Each structure stands twice: as C-alpha cells, then as structure tokens.
N, C-alpha and C positions, 0 to 999 in steps of 0.2 A: 697299374694292371695293363697288360697288352691286349691288343684287340684279339690276339689267338686265345688268351686266357677266358676273355669275355664269352668268345664263340663256344669254348669248350664248356663253360659253366652253364649254358643253356640248352635244354632238351628241345629236340624237334616235338611238335605237337603230338606226333604218333608216340613217341617214346614217353612223353607225359602222361598220354592216355593209357598207355599199357602200365605204367607205374600206379596210376590211380586204380585200375582194374584190379592188379595184383594186390594193392593194399586192401581191397574190399570197401564196403560202406563205412562212412564215418561212425565213430563208436556211439554218437548220440543218436544216430537213426537205426541202430540194432535193437531188437527187442529185448526189453528188460521187465523184471517183475512189475514194476511201476506202469510200463507201458501196456501190458496185456490185461492187467486188472480192470481198468475202466471199460475196454472192450468186452471183457467177459461179462461185466455187470450190464453193459448195454444189452448184449445178446440174452442174457437171462431176463432182463426187463421185457424184451420184446416177446420173449416165450410166455412169460407170465402174463403179460398184457392179452396176448392172444387166447390163453387158456382161460383167464377170469373173464373176458369178453364173451367167449363161447358159453360159459356158464351162465352169464348174465342175460344173453338172448335166449337160451333155453329156459330160464327161469321166467322171463316176461312171456314167452310163447306158451308157458304152462306145460312144457314137454320135459320129461326127464332126458338127460344127456345119454347117447349110445355109450354104454359101458365097456371098457377095455381093460383086461387083466383081472379086474375085480368086478363083483356082481352087485355091490351095493350103491351105485351112483343114484338110482332113483330113491333109495331110503335115505341117504344122506341129503341130497339136494332138496328133498321135500320134508325134511324134519324141521321141528320147531327151532332148530339152531341154526337153520339156513339163511336166517333173516335177523336183523337188529331192527325191531319195529317193522316199519314198512320197507326198510333198505335190505335188499339181498347182500350177503356177505360177499358175493361174487363181485358186485359193483364197487364195494370197498376196496377189494383186492385190485380190480382194474385202475381204480384211481391211485392206489398205491403204486403200481407198475408203471403207470403213465407218469407219476411224478419221477420216479428213479429214471425212467427213459429220457425225460426232459433233462433232468439234472446231468445224466451221463454225457448227453450230447452236448450240453453247456461245458462240462469239463473238458471233452475232447475237442471243442471248438475254441475255447478262451483259456484251457489251462488253469481255469478258477479252482484253487483249493477249496474254497467255500462250497462248491457244488458237491464235491466228494464228502467233505464234512458233513454236509446236510444229509447225504445218502446214508452215511455212517450212523447219523443220529436217528433219522427215520426208521432205519432198518432194524433197530433195536426194539421198538414196540411191534414192528411187523413180524419179527422173529418169535417173540413171546406170544403174540397172538396165533402164529403158526402152531406152536406148541399146545396152546389151549385147544385149538380146533382139531389137532391130531388125538389129543386126550379124548375130546367128546366122540370122535369117530371110533376110537378103539373101545372105549369104557362105557360110554353113555348110549350111543346110538348103535353100537355093535355091528358097523359096517364101514367099509372103505370106499371112497369114491377115487378112481384114477385121477380125475382131474384135480381134485382137491390135494391129493399127494403129490401130483407134479407141481402145483402152485407152491406147495410146502417146501418141496425141494428147492424150487427157484428162490423163494424168499430167503431159505436158510443159506443157500450159496451166496446170494447177495449180501446178506448179513455178514458171513465170514470174510468175503473179499473186500467189502467196504471197511470193516474193521482193520484188516491188514493195510488197504490203501490209506486210511486215516492215520495209522501210526506211521506209515512211511514218509507221510507229509508233515509230521510233527505234532499230530493231536489236534485238540481244539483251539489252542491259542496261536497256531500258526497263522501268519497273515497270508492273504492271497498274494500270488506274484504279480 
C-alpha cells in the first residue's frame, strides 16, 4: 500500500465527526420497548407512592382528603375497609410503591433481570388487591375516591408493563445478566 492510499483511506477528524452525526446514535442507545418500560414503571411507582403517602398522612391526621372529580373520598377513606386491623390500606400501598420504586432504580442502575422479575411477581397480588378494592368502592361502599382510583390505575399499569417486561427478558427462569 502506498503512502497516498494510506492518506486517502483516513478521514479528517471533521469528516469522521460528520459521518457519525449523519449516522445518528448507535442502535443500542435508541429507545426500545424494553428501554422505556422500566422508566414508565419507575414514573408510575413515584406517582403511586406520592398518592398513597398523601392518603396515609390524611389518615393519621384524621382528615378526609380533598376530593377531586368524585365526591366520595371521605366515605371511602373512613369506611371499615380503609384499614386492615390497625394498618391503613394507604400505608400498604405506599410500601408496595416504594418497593417497586427501589426495584426499578435497581434495574435501571444494574440491569438486573431479577429486579424486574420481582416487580412482575409482586405486581400480581397488587393488581388483584386493586380489583378487590375497586369492587368494594363500587358495590359495597357505593362511593369512589379519586386518589384510590388513581392508585388503582397506577398499580394496574405497573402490573401490565411488568408482565410485558418479564416476558421480554425470558420469564421466571432467565438468569440475571
């Protein structure tokens, strides 16, 4: 190979930068289904945690939450179904969302498949409990609480997204990377 060929085969730094810019970001850095799902789960867990924490604070203050859209927040949050023994349902919700939040951050930080698998597993009873609480609001208490419905939507979306993520990483028996 002649010196002329060697020089011709090497691009200037400016030309190389232009080629990189034209090519766009590497494929592995582009958003994908698997990439946005953990972020969505994280965002939903933050929303759910804030919602459940607000309801918990209002419970311990002995004050009904300010109701938005529905007029039954006071009825729902002071009903006999608002606690399990001495523990407010909202505190259980806050613990659920905090766990999902920590696991989501763990997945995003370490890419641990086990973290998403655990979110998928704990979201199953969370979703079933959400259905039970919605049934109680609609057919037993006969009132709806905006914050309870918002929490139900958050936990349902976490359930759906976690199941999709779980399947995309191979289910229960896939080893962590």
